[in-house]
Legacy VTK file of the C-alpha trace (Angstrom):
# vtk DataFile Version 3.0
C-alpha trace
ASCII
DATASET POLYDATA
POINTS 254 float
-0.380 0.338 0.081
1.552 3.075 -1.006
0.676 6.084 1.008
0.517 9.974 0.121
0.849 12.984 1.030
-2.956 14.906 1.103
-3.234 17.682 -0.845
-5.603 20.623 0.127
-7.582 19.681 -2.759
-7.652 16.240 -1.270
-8.682 17.810 2.209
-11.449 19.999 0.262
-13.297 17.047 -1.293
-12.971 15.461 2.122
-14.565 18.356 3.519
-17.430 18.203 0.803
-18.120 14.638 1.933
-18.535 15.185 5.259
-20.828 18.197 4.784
-23.296 15.436 3.045
-24.090 13.765 5.816
-25.700 16.524 7.859
-28.623 17.743 7.040
-29.649 20.246 4.219
-32.168 22.145 6.268
-34.213 21.494 9.116
-37.179 19.739 10.155
-40.681 21.579 9.538
-42.562 20.904 12.472
-46.087 22.988 13.620
-45.183 22.424 17.431
-41.260 23.895 16.601
-38.744 25.712 15.023
-35.511 24.592 14.568
-32.563 26.231 13.294
-28.889 24.822 13.105
-25.426 26.913 12.292
-21.842 25.087 12.210
-18.488 26.217 11.508
-15.574 23.565 11.593
-12.236 24.614 12.379
-10.325 23.331 9.855
-13.153 22.317 7.214
-13.267 18.894 8.853
-14.106 18.314 12.457
-15.484 15.645 14.756
-18.862 17.693 15.483
-21.995 15.405 14.402
-25.373 16.447 14.273
-28.935 15.722 12.729
-32.608 15.572 13.337
-34.473 12.299 12.664
-38.588 12.025 12.723
-39.517 8.655 13.703
-43.002 7.163 12.653
-44.786 7.893 15.610
-44.687 11.225 15.621
-41.591 11.912 17.557
-38.519 13.291 16.829
-34.856 12.297 17.601
-31.947 15.369 17.981
-28.815 14.418 18.342
-25.469 16.622 18.809
-21.884 15.086 19.607
-18.108 16.231 20.033
-15.321 13.436 19.079
-12.828 13.629 21.047
-9.642 15.673 18.696
-9.833 18.106 15.666
-9.728 17.745 11.794
-8.587 14.705 9.517
-8.940 11.693 12.047
-12.081 13.392 14.232
-13.241 13.536 10.795
-13.276 9.802 10.316
-14.332 8.875 13.758
-17.086 11.335 13.599
-18.383 9.613 10.122
-18.477 6.323 11.575
-20.861 7.245 14.430
-22.626 9.450 12.193
-23.831 6.079 10.408
-23.879 4.214 13.771
-26.576 6.495 15.193
-28.592 6.652 11.830
-28.659 3.058 11.832
-29.375 2.610 15.624
-32.159 5.165 15.658
-34.134 3.300 13.169
-34.102 0.058 15.168
-34.192 1.505 18.678
-34.253 4.589 19.458
-34.800 4.591 23.385
-31.887 6.870 24.461
-30.248 5.081 27.078
-29.831 1.956 24.826
-28.606 4.231 22.110
-25.798 5.614 24.298
-24.622 2.067 25.452
-24.285 1.003 22.052
-22.819 4.036 21.267
-20.084 3.609 24.229
-19.869 0.072 23.055
-18.642 0.586 19.591
-16.511 3.104 20.128
-14.800 0.812 22.892
-14.590 -1.798 20.570
-12.083 0.060 18.110
-10.516 1.931 21.502
-8.840 -1.570 22.473
-7.528 -1.806 19.302
-4.395 0.630 19.783
-3.300 2.092 23.451
-1.488 4.674 21.322
-4.723 6.232 19.477
-7.628 5.019 21.515
-8.493 8.580 23.492
-9.573 9.019 19.742
-12.613 6.930 19.529
-14.338 8.955 22.362
-16.616 11.436 22.094
-19.460 13.223 23.900
-23.279 12.648 23.135
-26.326 14.546 23.701
-29.247 12.357 22.228
-32.610 13.293 22.978
-36.170 12.054 22.032
-39.153 14.658 22.247
-42.767 13.885 22.034
-44.725 16.950 20.385
-48.086 15.936 22.232
-47.049 16.443 25.358
-43.288 18.234 24.972
-41.915 15.760 26.784
-38.106 14.864 25.877
-35.812 11.728 27.302
-32.334 12.345 26.983
-28.717 11.480 27.639
-25.969 13.882 28.198
-23.047 12.124 27.800
-20.120 14.569 28.908
-21.552 17.148 26.948
-21.547 20.724 27.490
-24.626 21.826 29.805
-27.187 22.565 26.927
-29.511 25.599 28.022
-33.477 26.206 28.438
-34.943 29.398 28.618
-38.147 29.864 29.865
-39.168 33.949 30.245
-35.871 35.429 31.313
-34.762 32.344 33.525
-32.177 30.373 32.487
-32.259 26.103 33.240
-29.208 23.909 32.585
-29.582 20.387 31.570
-26.538 18.254 33.386
-24.798 15.402 32.185
-26.230 12.368 33.075
-23.130 10.414 32.031
-19.701 10.009 30.989
-18.404 10.717 27.824
-18.691 7.218 25.471
-15.657 5.125 24.110
-13.220 5.830 27.438
-14.798 2.853 29.851
-15.903 -0.767 28.876
-19.084 0.299 31.469
-19.931 3.731 31.982
-22.728 5.388 34.486
-25.403 6.529 32.102
-28.823 8.102 33.195
-31.483 8.702 31.114
-33.393 12.267 32.296
-36.905 13.582 31.066
-37.662 16.637 30.506
-41.004 18.844 30.204
-40.438 21.776 27.635
-43.927 24.872 27.604
-44.787 26.789 24.876
-42.326 29.835 24.202
-39.305 27.722 25.643
-36.159 28.558 23.662
-33.492 25.146 23.754
-30.320 25.647 22.805
-27.647 22.673 22.132
-24.342 23.799 21.022
-20.491 22.499 21.187
-17.872 23.650 23.503
-15.900 25.045 20.885
-18.347 28.288 21.177
-18.118 28.774 24.924
-13.918 28.208 24.794
-13.634 30.617 21.907
-10.795 33.116 22.994
-10.097 36.524 21.810
-6.681 38.105 21.540
-6.409 38.984 25.080
-6.755 35.388 26.185
-10.657 35.894 27.280
-12.832 32.919 26.552
-16.592 33.576 25.392
-17.144 31.794 28.286
-21.162 30.280 29.919
-21.787 33.873 30.971
-21.194 35.390 27.493
-23.749 32.853 25.907
-26.356 32.941 28.430
-26.561 36.424 28.356
-27.329 36.724 24.465
-29.789 33.722 24.996
-31.451 35.755 27.947
-31.944 39.067 26.565
-32.378 38.108 23.159
-36.055 38.221 21.330
-35.706 37.570 17.861
-36.550 34.177 16.030
-34.402 30.990 16.413
-32.746 31.836 13.420
-31.670 35.801 13.942
-30.444 34.210 17.548
-28.103 31.907 15.624
-26.911 34.638 13.304
-26.218 37.062 16.167
-24.348 34.263 18.085
-21.623 33.859 15.492
-21.730 37.908 15.125
-21.293 38.220 18.757
-17.999 35.752 18.686
-16.371 37.764 15.778
-17.130 40.994 17.730
-15.766 39.515 20.751
-12.753 38.710 18.792
-13.129 34.756 18.378
-10.497 33.494 15.276
-12.261 33.157 11.987
-12.353 30.041 10.811
-12.280 28.672 14.454
-9.752 27.044 16.462
-12.686 24.011 17.613
-15.453 23.213 15.913
-18.632 25.108 16.755
-22.171 24.113 16.302
-25.379 25.578 18.333
-29.009 24.032 17.849
-31.682 26.208 18.669
-35.508 24.994 19.052
-38.445 27.426 19.410
-41.514 25.731 21.328
-44.471 26.205 19.833
-48.052 27.354 21.550
-49.775 24.989 19.239
-48.627 21.356 18.746
-49.838 18.339 16.245
LINES 1 255
254 0 1 2 3 4 5 6 7 8 9 10 11 12 13 14 15 16 17 18 19 20 21 22 23 24 25 26 27 28 29 30 31 32 33 34 35 36 37 38 39 40 41 42 43 44 45 46 47 48 49 50 51 52 53 54 55 56 57 58 59 60 61 62 63 64 65 66 67 68 69 70 71 72 73 74 75 76 77 78 79 80 81 82 83 84 85 86 87 88 89 90 91 92 93 94 95 96 97 98 99 100 101 102 103 104 105 106 107 108 109 110 111 112 113 114 115 116 117 118 119 120 121 122 123 124 125 126 127 128 129 130 131 132 133 134 135 136 137 138 139 140 141 142 143 144 145 146 147 148 149 150 151 152 153 154 155 156 157 158 159 160 161 162 163 164 165 166 167 168 169 170 171 172 173 174 175 176 177 178 179 180 181 182 183 184 185 186 187 188 189 190 191 192 193 194 195 196 197 198 199 200 201 202 203 204 205 206 207 208 209 210 211 212 213 214 215 216 217 218 219 220 221 222 223 224 225 226 227 228 229 230 231 232 233 234 235 236 237 238 239 240 241 242 243 244 245 246 247 248 249 250 251 252 253
């Protein structure tokens, strides 16, 4: 087998292929509005996400962040993305999904002590019932999702360890009941850990401040979030992959 150096054209093509994996738009729902904005640090990255409608009318939403950046992270991300899609079609229970993802990653990690840490990920995986606005979810080591309810910010803490590190990690499934007019924000750590030239991090406080006071729709919020990062002085392209998903819950539901 002959190994060659990756050219810029090769990496650009790989980036285009990776983008094909991601949804081309947000689901059209009467009960909520969903928006997504994503910037990869190096064209290729380890953030992955999707929205999968289920036969019973429920909606799967997931967001994860593979360890590392660039080409190696994109390879593991692609493996995970396909595995989760296939697994959701067979069993969308969040607790079962997290356990299956962990087994999948751990089976690769045990093959190499030098590379084992690359086969790991954070994962937020949720199933939302539009009839009740009830969400069942697992948060395996992912940064804290936020819910804006009026002027209050609710944190959804981790329910388990990142996946791929331990053969039998502790994982708990939780439930959360949304209300009409709630805004649900999922994001990756590249947002809150973005630094400006002075060495200051954007941080959770900056994110919560914008979430609490913004009164436009979900799409406007995402645009303003990334504009605020730019004004803060975060580098462009970012040093770490940045993904944000905003879900606004409506007053009518099916």
